[in-house]
LUMVEXKE-368392 format. One record per atom (N, C-alpha, C): residue in three letters; x, y, z. Coordinates in pm, whole numbers, padded with zeros to 5 digits, always signed. Atoms other than C-alpha are relative to their C-alpha. Example, Ala and Ser with C-alpha at 12.3 -4.5 7.8 and 13.67 -1.06 7.14 Angstrom:
REM LUMVEXKE-368392
ALA+00089-00119+00000ALA+01230-00450+00780ALA+00090+00120+00000SER-00082-00119-00006SER+01367-00106+00714SER-00077+00109+00073
//
This chain:
REM LUMVEXKE-368392
MET-00040+00062+00124MET+01006-02598-00609MET+00138-00067+00012PHE-00135+00059-00017PHE+01364-02664-00498PHE+00008-00101+00110LEU+00011+00091-00112LEU+01256-02868-00195LEU+00106+00024+00105GLU-00092-00037-00104GLU+01507-02687+00020GLU-00005+00153+00015GLU+00006-00143-00029GLU+01542-02345+00178GLU+00119+00070-00069LEU-00104-00079+00070LEU+01733-02089-00032LEU+00037+00122+00080HIS-00044-00126-00061HIS+01943-01818+00124HIS-00003+00108-00105ASN+00008-00114+00092ASN+01933-01474-00028ASN+00111+00000-00106LYS-00112-00003+00092LYS+02279-01502-00185LYS-00015-00111-00107HIS+00022+00107+00098HIS+02184-01837-00349HIS-00110+00039-00098TYR+00110-00043+00088TYR+01862-01688-00482TYR+00046+00100-00103VAL-00058-00100+00090VAL+02047-01391-00629VAL+00087-00069-00106PHE-00083+00072+00096PHE+02298-01628-00789PHE-00084-00077-00104PHE+00090+00070+00091PHE+02011-01834-00937PHE-00059+00094-00103ILE+00058-00099+00092ILE+01849-01524-01088ILE+00105+00045-00102GLN-00105-00041+00092GLN+02181-01412-01236GLN+00030-00112-00099SER-00024+00113+00090SER+02236-01760-01383SER-00106-00013-00103MET+00114+00009+00095MET+01890-01764-01540MET+00009+00117-00099ASN-00015-00114+00092ASN+01951-01417-01689ASN+00112-00025-00102ARG-00107+00036+00094ARG+02280-01536-01839ARG-00045-00104-00101LEU+00055+00104+00091LEU+02099-01836-01983LEU-00092+00062-00103LEU+00088-00070+00095LEU+01842-01602-02141LEU+00078+00077-00105GLU-00081-00077+00092GLU+02117-01399-02305GLU+00073-00089-00104HIS-00068+00092+00089HIS+02262-01708-02473HIS-00076-00005-00134PRO+00065+00000+00129PRO+02194-01723-02851PRO-00100-00118-00018TYR+00088+00117+00014TYR+02031-02071-02823TYR-00093-00018+00122SER+00085+00010-00118SER+01819-01990-02518SER-00140-00046-00030SER+00134+00045+00040SER+01502-02069-02714SER-00013-00149+00017ARG+00005+00146-00020ARG+01594-02439-02682ARG-00033-00035+00142ALA+00025+00030-00142ALA+01569-02416-02301ALA-00117+00082+00051GLU+00112-00084-00040GLU+01253-02202-02300GLU-00093-00068+00100ASP+00088+00073-00092ASP+01042-02471-02130ASP+00060-00005+00140PHE-00068+00007-00130PHE+01301-02505-01851PHE-00003+00136+00068ILE-00003-00136-00057ILE+01326-02126-01801ILE-00138+00042+00047MET+00134-00047-00029MET+00952-02068-01804MET-00057-00071+00126ARG+00047+00066-00124ARG+00904-02319-01516ARG+00028+00084+00123PHE-00041-00078-00116PHE+01077-02073-01282PHE-00051+00143-00008ARG+00051-00135+00015ARG+00903-01758-01408ARG-00142+00008+00051LYS+00132-00029-00047LYS+00598-01606-01255LYS-00060+00112-00086VAL+00063-00100+00086VAL+00353-01413-01471VAL-00048+00116+00089VAL+00035-00118-00073VAL+00310-01057-01343VAL-00094+00082-00091LEU+00099-00079+00075LEU-00004-00873-01461LEU+00017+00145+00032SER-00008-00143-00020SER+00018-00502-01510SER-00132+00053+00045ARG+00123-00060-00047ARG-00235-00296-01320ARG-00067+00086-00108GLN+00050-00092+00101GLN-00267-00053-01607GLN-00086-00074-00104SER+00075+00071+00103SER-00393-00322-01847SER-00142-00027+00046LYS+00135+00024-00053LYS-00688-00394-01617LYS-00080+00125+00020GLU+00070-00123-00033GLU-00769-00035-01536GLU-00051+00070-00126GLU+00063-00066+00113GLU-01008+00137-01773GLU+00017+00152+00014ILE-00020-00146-00001ILE-00908+00495-01856ILE-00118+00064-00071PRO+00115-00060+00066PRO-01209+00717-01926PRO+00039+00085-00120LYS-00023-00084+00120LYS-01230+00895-02264LYS-00023+00144+00036LEU+00018-00142-00019LEU-01210+01271-02286LEU-00146+00040-00029LEU+00132-00056+00021LEU-01539+01462-02260LEU+00019+00134-00070TYR-00012-00126+00073TYR-01611+01770-02468TYR-00112+00094+00039THR+00100-00102-00031THR-01789+02097-02385THR-00077+00034-00126ALA+00080-00043+00114ALA-02046+02262-02614ALA+00086+00069-00106GLU-00091-00067+00093GLU-01760+02464-02770GLU+00102-00094-00061GLY-00092+00098+00054GLY-01562+02148-02841GLY+00133-00010+00074VAL-00124+00003-00078VAL-01300+02191-02568VAL+00004-00129+00079PRO-00007+00126-00077PRO-01182+01856-02425PRO+00023+00028+00150TYR-00019-00014-00145TYR-01204+01817-02048TYR-00014-00134+00069MET+00013+00123-00082MET-01180+01551-01776MET-00002+00042+00144THR+00015-00031-00146THR-01276+01554-01408THR+00062-00117+00078GLY-00054+00101-00093GLY-01093+01376-01128GLY-00023+00044+00141SER+00019-00031-00139SER-01138+01353-00758SER+00106-00071+00084GLY-00105+00057-00084GLY-00883+01290-00483GLY-00017+00038+00144LYS+00007-00026-00144LYS-00848+01274-00105LYS+00141-00004+00057ARG-00126+00005-00078ARG-00561+01341+00135ARG-00037+00040+00140LYS+00043-00022-00138LYS-00617+01315+00512LYS-00152+00023-00001HIS+00143-00028-00002HIS-00958+01485+00554HIS-00040+00097-00112ALA+00031-00091+00116ALA-00935+01704+00238ALA-00052-00079-00118GLU+00055+00062+00120GLU-01144+01618-00065GLU+00003+00106-00111ALA-00014-00093+00114ALA-01076+01778-00406ALA-00066-00057-00123THR+00053+00031+00131THR-01258+01778-00736THR+00066+00093-00101VAL-00075-00079+00096VAL-01049+01893-01031VAL-00053-00024-00141THR+00034+00012+00139THR-01156+01964-01387THR+00113+00059-00081VAL-00108-00047+00086VAL-00880+01989-01646VAL-00055+00020-00140TYR+00046-00034+00134TYR-00966+02167-01971TYR+00118+00009-00095GLY-00104-00001+00102GLY-00755+02108-02280GLY-00003+00132-00080ARG-00014-00122+00083ARG-00639+02382-02522ARG-00016+00125+00085GLY+00013-00114-00091GLY-00601+02621-02231GLY+00126+00088-00004SER-00110-00093-00008SER-00359+02896-02138SER+00086-00021+00124GLY-00077+00028-00122GLY-00227+02747-01814GLY-00059+00063+00125LYS+00065-00063-00111LYS-00477+02916-01582LYS-00032-00106+00106ILE+00032+00091-00112ILE-00509+02750-01237ILE-00090+00075+00094GLU+00101-00061-00087GLU-00816+02825-01029GLU-00035-00097+00112ILE+00026+00082-00115ILE-00856+02689-00677ILE-00100+00071+00089ASN+00110-00062-00078ASN-01184+02763-00491ASN-00023+00146-00044GLU+00028-00132+00061GLU-01241+03062-00727GLU+00109+00100+00033GLN-00116-00087-00016GLN-00891+03202-00651GLN+00110-00059-00086ASP-00111+00055+00080ASP-00561+03164-00833ASP+00092-00082+00085ILE-00093+00090-00070ILE-00259+02957-00730ILE+00045+00058+00133ARG-00039-00064-00129ARG-00190+03209-00449ARG-00096-00035+00112PHE+00082+00058-00105PHE-00465+03031-00259PHE+00088-00066+00103PHE-00098+00065-00089PHE-00172+02838-00114PHE+00115+00100+00028GLU-00102-00099-00036GLU+00069+03062+00080GLU+00141-00058-00013LEU-00132+00061+00005LEU+00357+02810+00092LEU+00034-00041-00141ILE-00049+00041+00131ILE+00567+02747-00219ILE-00010-00151-00016GLN+00005+00144+00004GLN+00577+02377-00132GLN-00139-00050-00042ASP+00136+00039+00037ASP+00197+02351-00160ASP-00030+00033-00147ARG+00017-00038+00139ARG+00199+02538-00493ARG+00070-00097-00092GLU-00077+00098+00081GLU+00464+02298-00627GLU-00074-00135-00006GLN+00080+00121-00001GLN+00245+02005-00520GLN-00111+00002-00104VAL+00111-00014+00094VAL-00042+02136-00729VAL+00050+00000-00144VAL-00050-00014+00134VAL+00170+02213-01034VAL+00080-00121-00050PHE-00087+00112+00035PHE+00385+01896-01026PHE-00055-00096-00106PRO+00050+00089+00106PRO+00152+01667-01230PRO+00001+00066-00138LEU+00000-00073+00129LEU+00129+01935-01502LEU+00143+00009-00055GLN-00142-00006+00045GLN+00510+01975-01513GLN+00047-00139-00045PHE-00045+00138+00030PHE+00561+01596-01514PHE-00045-00046-00136THR+00060+00044+00127THR+00331+01545-01815THR+00026+00103-00111ASN-00031-00104+00100ASN+00461+01858-02000ASN-00127+00068-00049LEU+00127-00071+00037LEU+00109+02008-02001LEU-00016+00132+00070LEU+00007-00132-00068LEU+00190+02318-01795LEU-00004+00110-00104GLY+00020-00105+00099GLY+00063+02616-01990GLY-00083-00042-00121LYS+00079+00050+00113LYS-00134+02396-02229LYS-00145-00036+00042VAL+00135+00034-00051VAL-00433+02308-02006VAL-00037+00098+00111ASP+00051-00077-00112ASP-00652+02500-01761ASP-00047-00096+00109LEU+00032+00083-00114LEU-00720+02365-01412LEU-00098+00073+00086VAL+00098-00056-00093VAL-01031+02435-01201VAL-00021-00100+00109ALA+00005+00092-00113ALA-01025+02284-00852ALA-00093+00055+00109ASN+00079-00031-00116ASN-01272+02282-00563ASN+00046-00096+00109VAL-00055+00081-00108VAL-01130+02159-00233VAL-00069+00040+00131THR+00062-00024-00128THR-01294+02123+00108THR+00068-00079+00111GLY-00050+00071-00118GLY-01188+02023+00460GLY+00148+00009+00019ALA-00139+00013-00043ALA-00859+01992+00647ALA+00083+00125-00025GLY-00092-00116+00014GLY-00552+02218+00611GLY+00048+00016-00142LEU-00049-00037+00133LEU-00365+02365+00321LEU+00089-00108-00061SER-00094+00102+00053SER-00097+02094+00288SER-00079-00121-00054SER+00079+00115+00047SER-00352+01812+00268SER-00091+00036-00117SER+00081-00043+00115SER-00565+02018+00029SER+00085-00002-00127ALA-00091+00005+00113ALA-00262+02049-00200ALA+00022-00142-00045GLY-00020+00141+00034GLY-00209+01674-00183GLY-00126-00059-00068ALA+00124+00046+00062ALA-00574+01609-00267ALA-00017+00051-00143ILE+00005-00061+00137ILE-00558+01848-00567ILE+00100-00070-00090ARG-00103+00069+00078ARG-00238+01680-00683ARG-00050-00134-00052LEU+00052+00131+00038LEU-00402+01334-00685LEU-00113+00014-00101ALA+00115-00021+00090ALA-00720+01461-00849ALA+00047+00045-00140THR-00053-00047+00124THR-00522+01642-01117THR+00068-00112-00079SER-00067+00113+00063SER-00308+01333-01191SER-00103-00096-00058LEU+00103+00092+00049LEU-00619+01114-01226LEU-00073+00058-00121ALA+00068-00066+00115ALA-00780+01369-01463ALA+00094+00003-00121LEU-00095-00012+00113LEU-00461+01403-01674LEU+00026-00135-00068GLN-00019+00131+00065GLN-00456+01027-01744GLN-00063-00006-00138SER+00071+00003+00129SER-00702+01085-02028SER+00070+00087-00106PHE-00066-00091+00097PHE-00482+01355-02187PHE+00133-00056-00049VAL-00132+00050+00035VAL-00163+01146-02204VAL-00010-00142-00055ASP-00001+00134+00057ASP-00059+00821-02376ASP+00037-00104+00105GLU-00025+00115-00092GLU+00003+00477-02223GLU+00138+00006+00064HIS-00138-00009-00050HIS+00379+00534-02188HIS+00011+00104+00113MET-00006-00106-00104MET+00336+00859-01991MET-00081-00043+00122ARG+00082+00051-00112ARG+00064+00693-01778ARG+00082-00090+00088GLU-00086+00089-00077GLU+00312+00427-01674GLU+00105+00076+00077LYS-00096-00085-00069LYS+00570+00694-01590LYS-00065+00067+00122MET+00070-00063-00110MET+00311+00873-01376MET-00023-00097+00115ARG+00021+00103-00102ARG+00232+00549-01192ARG+00129-00028+00076LEU-00128+00027-00066LEU+00600+00485-01122LEU+00046+00117+00084ALA-00033-00120-00077ALA+00640+00844-00999ALA-00088+00015+00124GLY+00089-00005-00115GLY+00358+00782-00749GLY-00111+00104-00010LEU+00104-00100+00016LEU+00119+01035-00897LEU-00141-00060+00004LEU+00133+00059+00014LEU-00170+00791-00941LEU-00044-00076+00125SER+00037+00075-00118SER-00168+00637-00594SER-00032+00093+00117LYS+00048-00080-00112LYS-00349+00770-00290LYS+00101-00008+00115ASP-00087-00005-00118ASP-00141+00878+00013ASP-00087-00036+00120PHE+00085+00050-00106PHE-00296+00673+00299PHE+00039+00051+00138ARG-00046-00041-00129ARG-00103+00840+00577ARG-00102+00097+00067ILE+00092-00088-00074ILE-00326+01001+00843ILE+00061+00024+00138LYS-00046-00029-00131LYS-00275+01148+01185LYS-00029-00117+00096GLU+00015+00110-00094GLU-00217+00888+01456GLU-00080+00050+00121ARG+00088-00041-00109ARG-00468+00891+01741ARG+00075+00016+00130LYS-00054-00015-00133LYS-00391+01011+02090LYS-00035-00123+00082LYS+00018+00117-00082LYS-00346+00725+02334LYS-00042+00038+00141PRO+00040-00033-00137PRO-00514+00718+02677PRO+00118-00017+00096GLY-00109+00005-00098GLY-00277+00787+02967GLY+00126+00061-00053GLN-00115-00065+00061GLN-00036+00968+02732GLN-00037+00143-00038LYS+00022-00139+00037LYS+00009+01330+02631LYS-00049+00009-00143GLY+00042-00003+00143GLY-00036+01253+02260GLY+00009-00138-00059ALA-00010+00130+00068ALA+00007+00978+02003ALA+00125-00075+00046ARG-00128+00061-00045ARG+00371+00911+02103ARG+00052+00068+00128ALA-00055-00078-00111ALA+00446+01183+02361ALA-00057-00050+00131LYS+00039+00048-00133LYS+00435+01077+02724LYS+00004+00119+00099PHE-00011-00099-00109PHE+00373+01280+03040PHE+00132-00014+00066THR-00123+00002-00070THR+00681+01371+03236THR-00010-00097+00120TRP+00004+00099-00111TRP+00759+01083+03479TRP+00097+00047+00107LYS-00083-00038-00115LYS+00884+01176+03825LYS-00005-00112+00103LYS-00009+00109-00097LYS+01005+00922+04071LYS-00068+00038+00134ARG+00063-00046-00124ARG+00895+01128+04374ARG-00058+00137-00018
//
């Protein structure tokens, strides 16, 4: 648009100048000029359809979510009007021995201020305990979307609760000891 290459410092100066122009009391007169340099950013949340709460025969609201982390797959059902009970593979939170894994499971509930207000029933299969905790965390966050308002949903998205963790183990390379580790090299 400028027909020349902008350096970073010039681009930052341009953005600051446009912001100062926006703060001016008569900035509405230059609206056409300002809008030429703006790019419309669509929010992901506006496009994403959040499922409505389902209800049991007793009238208790619930929502189910599923999540993956490495090779672990979790299905979580969150029941509203609960006492804060957490059940993982028909065991309590002590299913996870490490405190870090327990905190991973409880974090979405703490973040949304629903700890002690909802019950959580999770079934997880595959992989190790740490990845199982990550899968439960994602599934819980996706299920809790239906229990919270739009503002809290955006906070959850910014905190990274609604996005999948795509990191996986790197493969072993041929001719090497592991993914990055090499065999000991000896000259003679």
